[in-house]
C-alpha positions in Angstrom: -54.3 -31.6 14.1 -57.8 -30.6 13.0 -56.7 -28.1 10.3 -54.5 -30.7 8.6 -57.4 -33.0 8.2 -58.4 -33.0 4.5 -62.1 -33.1 5.4 -61.8 -29.8 7.4 -62.6 -27.7 4.4 -65.6 -29.7 3.3 -69.1 -28.7 4.3 -70.2 -30.2 7.6 -73.2 -32.5 7.9 -73.6 -33.4 4.3 -73.1 -37.2 4.7 -75.2 -37.4 7.8 -78.1 -35.4 6.3 -78.0 -37.5 3.1 -78.1 -40.7 5.1 -81.1 -39.3 7.0 -82.8 -38.6 3.7 -82.2 -42.1 2.5 -83.7 -43.4 5.7 -86.7 -41.0 5.4 -87.4 -42.0 1.8 -87.4 -45.6 2.8 -89.9 -45.0 5.7 -92.1 -42.8 3.5 -92.6 -45.7 1.1 -93.7 -48.0 3.9 -95.5 -45.6 6.2 -97.7 -43.3 4.2 -99.1 -40.1 5.7 -98.1 -36.5 6.1 -94.7 -35.9 7.6 -92.4 -32.9 8.1 -88.6 -33.1 7.8 -86.6 -30.7 9.9 -82.8 -30.6 10.2 -82.1 -29.9 13.9 -78.7 -28.7 15.1 -76.9 -29.3 18.4 -76.1 -25.6 18.8 -79.7 -24.3 18.6 -82.3 -23.8 21.2 -85.9 -24.8 20.4 -89.2 -23.9 21.8 -91.7 -26.8 21.9 -94.1 -24.5 20.2 -92.0 -24.6 17.0 -93.0 -28.2 16.5 -96.6 -27.4 17.0 -96.2 -24.6 14.3 -94.4 -27.1 12.0 -97.5 -29.3 12.0 -99.2 -26.5 10.0 -96.9 -27.1 7.0 -99.1 -28.3 4.1 -98.3 -31.2 1.8 -96.0 -30.2 -1.0 -94.8 -27.1 0.8 -91.7 -25.8 2.7 -92.6 -23.9 5.8 -90.3 -21.0 6.8 -90.1 -19.0 10.0 -87.8 -16.5 11.9 -84.6 -17.6 13.6 -83.1 -15.6 16.5 -79.5 -14.8 16.9 -78.2 -15.5 13.4 -74.8 -14.0 12.9 -74.9 -10.4 13.9 -78.6 -10.2 13.6 -81.1 -10.4 16.4 -83.5 -12.2 14.0 -83.2 -13.5 10.5 -86.7 -14.0 9.0 -88.8 -14.3 5.9 -90.4 -11.0 4.8 -94.1 -11.9 4.7 -97.2 -10.2 3.3 -100.3 -12.1 3.9 -99.5 -15.7 3.0 -96.6 -14.9 0.6 -92.9 -14.7 1.3 -91.6 -11.6 -0.5 -88.0 -12.1 0.5 -85.7 -12.4 3.5 -84.0 -10.1 5.9 -80.5 -11.6 6.0 -77.2 -9.9 6.4 -75.0 -12.7 5.1 -75.1 -13.1 1.4 -78.7 -12.0 0.9 -78.3 -12.8 -2.8 -78.4 -16.5 -2.0 -81.5 -18.2 -3.6 -82.8 -19.0 -0.1 -80.9 -16.7 2.4 -82.1 -18.7 5.4 -80.6 -20.6 8.3 -81.0 -24.4 8.4 -83.2 -23.9 11.6 -85.6 -21.7 9.7 -87.5 -24.2 7.6 -89.3 -27.5 7.6 -90.0 -29.6 4.5 -93.1 -31.6 3.7 -92.0 -35.3 3.5 -93.7 -35.8 0.2 -91.3 -33.4 -1.5 -88.5 -35.8 -0.8 -90.6 -38.7 -2.1 -91.4 -36.7 -5.3 -87.8 -35.5 -5.8 -85.8 -38.7 -5.1 -82.5 -37.2 -6.3 -82.7 -34.1 -4.0 -79.6 -34.3 -1.7 -77.1 -32.1 0.0 -73.9 -31.6 -1.9 -70.2 -31.4 -1.0 -69.5 -29.2 -4.0 -71.6 -26.3 -2.7 -70.0 -23.1 -1.5 -69.9 -22.6 2.3 -73.2 -21.3 3.6 -75.2 -22.5 0.6 -76.4 -25.9 1.8 -79.9 -24.5 2.7 -80.2 -23.1 -0.8 -78.9 -26.3 -2.4 -81.5 -28.5 -0.9 -84.4 -26.0 -1.2 -83.8 -25.2 -4.8 -84.2 -28.9 -5.6 -87.6 -29.0 -3.8 -89.4 -25.7 -4.2 -89.4 -22.1 -5.3 -89.6 -18.9 -3.2 -93.1 -18.4 -4.5 -94.2 -21.7 -3.0 -92.8 -21.1 0.5 -95.3 -21.2 3.3 -94.7 -18.7 6.1 -95.5 -19.9 9.6 -94.9 -18.4 13.1 -94.2 -15.2 11.2 -94.3 -13.0 14.3 -92.6 -15.3 16.8 -89.1 -16.5 17.4 -89.3 -20.2 18.4 -85.7 -21.2 17.5 -82.4 -19.5 18.4 -79.0 -20.1 16.9 -77.2 -20.3 20.2 -73.6 -21.4 19.6 -71.4 -22.4 22.4 -68.1 -20.6 21.8 -65.7 -18.3 23.6 -67.0 -14.7 23.9 -65.3 -12.0 21.9 
């Protein structure tokens, strides 16, 4: 039974994402150049345009953008003025350091190279994985808003209707 599995209460995807980061760091050492790391999810829907927008992420930056259909919201997004992220419109735990969905950011590969101990963590409270990895790589002041007025990714879970 799934609920009797001791791993059921652990955050999902931690081991897989950390293995991916190990692989990425190895490749970055042997294949220099600018790269973007984005953690895709099988229950999201992506516009091809999102990947074009991600190519605008500058070295040393984390790009952030709106995500449609997050929780009870039509859109969860960074609040942007000019080129600065002032905050986020997020209903669920807006006090998180980075109240953003995993589908709402891409990370310049050099940040992983420059922060070799940055990893996801099993000891993080549920819903804080995004904040956990981002706090190890950047600050809110350094976020780079892209696709600010577009929704190019949707959190479209497959589940029974309510």
